[in-house]
N, C-alpha and C positions, 0 to 999 in steps of 0.2 A: 621577422614575419609577424603580422598582427594576429594575436590569439583568436580574436573574434572572427576574423576572416577565415582563419584555418578551421575553426570550429564550424563555421557556416558551410564550408566545403566538405566537411567530414562528419556530418550529423549521423549517417548510418553507422560509421565506425565507432563514434563516441557512444551511440545507443548500444551497440553490441558490447563494447568494453564495460560500460556502466551496468548493463544487465548481467553480464557474467560475474562481475565483482559483487554486485548486490546479491545475486542468487547464491554465490559461493559463501558469503557471510551468513545468509539466512540458513542454508543447509548446514554450514559449519556449526552454527549455534544450535540448530534443532537436533543435530546428531551429537551434540556435546563434544565436538572436536576442537573447540576453541578453549584455550586455557582460561579458567575463571578464578584461579587462586588470588590474583591481585584485586579482584572485584569485591567490594563489600556486599554482604548478603543479609541485611536486616530482615528478619521474618515479617515484620509489619509491612514493610515496603513490598516485599515479594508477594504477600497475600493480597495487597491492595491493587496490584497491577492489573489483574483481569477486570476489575470493576472500573478502574480509571480508563482502561482501554475501551471498555464498552461505551463510556461517555465520549471519549475521543472519536470513536467510530460514528456515533450519532452526530457529533459536531461535523465530522468530515462529510457525512451524508448531506447535511444541511449546506455546507459550503460548495460541494460539487453541484447539487441541485440548483442553488442560487447562481453559481457560475454559468451553468448551462442556460438558465433563464436570462441572465444578463447578456450573454452573447446573442441570444435570439432577439433581444430587444435592442441590439446594436450598441450596448454599453461595454465597449472594449476594455477600457481602463478598469471598470468594476469586475469584469470577467477575469482579467489578468490577476487582480488582487485576490479574488476568491479562489482561483485555481492554484495560485501560489500558497494560499492559506491551506487549501486541501492537501497539497503536497507536503507542507510543513506538518500538518496533523498526521499524515500518513507516516512520515519519518519519525515523529514522536511516538506514534503507536508502535511502529516496527522496532524502534530502539528499546522501548520498554518490554515489548514481547520477547525480543531476542535476549535481552538481559536476563529475564526471568527463565526462559526455556534453556538458556546456556547453563544456568546455575542449577535449576531443579529438574530439567528434562520436561518432556511433554506431560500434560495433565492426564491422568487416568480417567476414563469415563466412569462416573459413579453409579450409573443406572443399570438396568437389567441387561444381561448379555444379549438377549434377542434384539433389544432396541439398539444396542451398540453395534451389532453385526449388520442389521438390515436397515437401520435409519442413520445412526450417528456416523459410522465409517463412510458409507457412500456420500452422505452430505458433506462430511469433512473433506473427502477426496475432491469433490467438485469445487468446494470453497478454495482449497489449496491450488488446484489446477487453474482456476480463474485468476487467483492472485498472482500466480507465476506468469501466466499469459499476459496479464495486465502490465507488468513491469516494463517491457520494451516499448509498449505503446505510450505509456506515461513519459518515459525518458525521451522518446522521439518527439512527442508533441511539445514538451517543455524545451527541448533543444532547438526545435524549429522556431518557437516563439522567442526564445532567449537570444538567438543569434541574428535576428532580422528586425528591421523596423516594422512597425505594425502594418503599413501598407504593403510590404513585401510578403507578409505571412499568407495573404490570400492567394499567392501564386504557388504555394507549397501544398503538401498533403496534411498540413496541420489540422484542418477541419475534419478530415476522415480519421486520422489517428486520434484526435481529441474525442470524437464521438465514440470510437471503440473503447478508448481508455476510460471515459466517463461511464459508459455502460457497464464495462467489466468492474470498474471500481465500485459503482453503486451496488451491483449484484454481490460482489465479494464482501463489501462491508455489511450488507444485510444478512448474508449467510454467516459472517463472522459473529454478528450479534446473536444470531440463532444458535450457533455453536456455544457461545458464552452462556446463553439461557439454558441450554441442555446441560452444560457442565456445572453451573453455579446456581441456577434458580429452580429448574424443574426437578433435577435429581439430587 
């Protein structure tokens, strides 16, 4: 059986499997349930990751926005490249974040307890919730696009899933940059 045809017929199943695996890895790292002994832990790299990830987030915001603009202008090839770049940036961001959080654990909020309770935690909760909800939409849109010729994509839910994914991605990245600012710049 042709793998691409099988994938085309099973996009919802693949989306579900990839989402579960991705979220299991994320929660495993965040809860420090993944063994980290074999990983190198250079202090300079670990301390640089939040700052590097802020730059990656800004770049991803740029590629997502440009990708949306490209498809609105009918530039399908440019859209595809930009959205794949966005996904690549997201994977790089997530890999660095998970590496750091698996080794060091979540970063403690350095500001006042009142701000932490009434601003930071609610903001962080919404950021995390949007990032989690975004995952299946991103996988679904990518799988629809990756398993079909361009002309066939218009007959799928790619446009709807892509709009939702892009919107959630943008909001989540903006909120992530705000979390970064609260943790490393403001306090």
